[in-house]
Structures are given as structure tokens and as C-alpha cells.
C-alpha positions as CSV (number, residue, x, y, z in Angstrom):
1,V,73.6,-196.4,-146.7
2,V,72.4,-200.5,-145.3
3,V,71.0,-202.0,-142.4
4,A,73.4,-204.2,-141.1
5,D,73.7,-206.3,-137.6
6,S,76.5,-205.0,-135.6
7,R,77.6,-208.1,-135.3
8,F,78.8,-208.8,-138.8
9,P,81.7,-207.2,-140.7
10,R,81.6,-203.5,-142.0
11,D,81.4,-205.1,-145.5
12,G,80.0,-208.1,-144.9
13,R,76.1,-209.0,-145.2
14,F,73.5,-206.4,-144.6
15,I,69.3,-206.8,-144.3
16,E,68.5,-203.9,-146.1
17,R,69.5,-201.2,-148.7
18,L,68.0,-198.0,-147.6
19,G,69.8,-195.9,-150.3
20,H,73.1,-194.5,-151.8
21,F,75.7,-191.8,-151.4
22,N,78.4,-190.9,-154.2
23,P,80.6,-188.2,-152.5
24,L,82.5,-187.8,-156.2
25,M,79.4,-185.7,-157.4
26,P,79.0,-182.0,-156.8
27,K,77.3,-181.3,-153.6
28,D,74.4,-179.5,-155.5
29,N,73.4,-182.8,-157.3
30,E,70.3,-184.4,-156.7
31,A,71.2,-187.6,-157.1
32,R,74.4,-187.3,-154.6
33,L,72.3,-188.9,-151.7
34,K,69.5,-190.7,-152.6
35,L,67.6,-192.1,-149.4
36,D,64.4,-194.1,-148.7
37,L,62.8,-191.9,-145.9
38,D,60.2,-194.3,-145.2
39,K,62.8,-197.0,-144.4
40,V,64.8,-195.0,-142.8
41,K,62.4,-193.9,-140.3
42,A,61.0,-197.3,-139.9
43,W,64.3,-198.5,-138.7
44,L,64.8,-195.9,-136.3
45,A,61.9,-196.4,-134.9
46,K,62.5,-200.2,-133.9
47,G,66.0,-198.7,-132.4
48,A,68.5,-198.4,-135.2
49,Q,71.8,-197.1,-134.5
50,P,72.9,-195.0,-137.3
51,S,76.6,-194.3,-138.1
52,D,77.9,-190.3,-137.5
53,R,78.0,-190.2,-141.2
54,V,74.3,-191.7,-141.7
55,L,73.4,-189.8,-139.0
56,R,74.5,-186.1,-140.8
57,F,72.5,-187.2,-143.6
58,L,69.5,-187.7,-141.3
59,D,70.1,-184.6,-139.6
60,A,70.3,-182.4,-143.1
61,A,67.4,-184.4,-144.2
62,G,65.5,-183.2,-140.5
63,L,64.9,-186.6,-139.2
64,A,67.5,-187.0,-136.8
65,K,68.9,-184.3,-134.4
66,R,73.0,-184.6,-134.7
67,A,74.1,-183.8,-130.9
68,A,77.0,-180.5,-130.9
69,R,80.4,-181.8,-130.7
70,S,83.4,-179.8,-129.5
71,N,86.1,-179.3,-131.6
72,P,89.5,-178.6,-130.1
73,E,91.2,-176.0,-132.0
74,K,94.4,-177.0,-134.1
75,A,97.7,-175.8,-133.0
76,V,99.7,-173.0,-133.0
77,P,101.2,-172.5,-136.2
78,R,105.0,-172.8,-136.0
79,K,106.1,-169.7,-137.0
80,E,103.7,-168.1,-134.1
81,R,105.4,-170.7,-131.8
82,K,108.7,-169.3,-132.6
83,A,108.3,-166.3,-132.3
84,R,106.6,-166.5,-129.0
85,A,109.8,-168.2,-128.1
86,E,111.9,-165.6,-129.2
87,A,110.2,-162.9,-127.5
88,A,109.7,-165.0,-124.0
89,A,114.0,-165.6,-124.5
90,K,114.2,-161.5,-124.8
91,S,111.8,-160.7,-122.0
92,A,113.4,-163.1,-119.5
């Protein structure tokens, strides 16, 4: 987890390292996510904009509030679509 200028490439030069995240570790492991919360607070006060993934981490830590998102419903499974189409054909 780093602070980077938006004009730099994603994996390019960064200003300061704030912590690290290892997604391969179990979710209950303490070493999965390490953040220097004092540095994070300082950068947020300066106007830094966290990415969506980092905002999730900060929301879990209680530093920033993540806005609710509207997740669309998944498509209807194929078997149910086929059954509805057959029922519609029979009644028509």
C-alpha cells in the first residue's frame, strides 16, 4: 500500500510506503494487512484519494467511510429462463 502521484504508472514510482497486504494469507491472520495508520491519517488530511480496495481496508479499520454500492442482481439461471419460456409458450 503506497502513496503515489496519479500521473505515475500504477506499478511505477511512489512517494511513500504505508503498509503491505498479502492476499494469500488466511483472513484471520494478523500479518495479512499491515498499515501505518498515523501516516494514512496524515495523507488523508492532505487530500489523498484512496483506491477502492484501500478504502475497504480503511473502512474496516474505522478510518474512512465507504459509500454503499448498488450491486445489480445476477442474471436468472438458464434452467429457470427455459422453464419460464415454455410456460409462456403454453399459455399463449
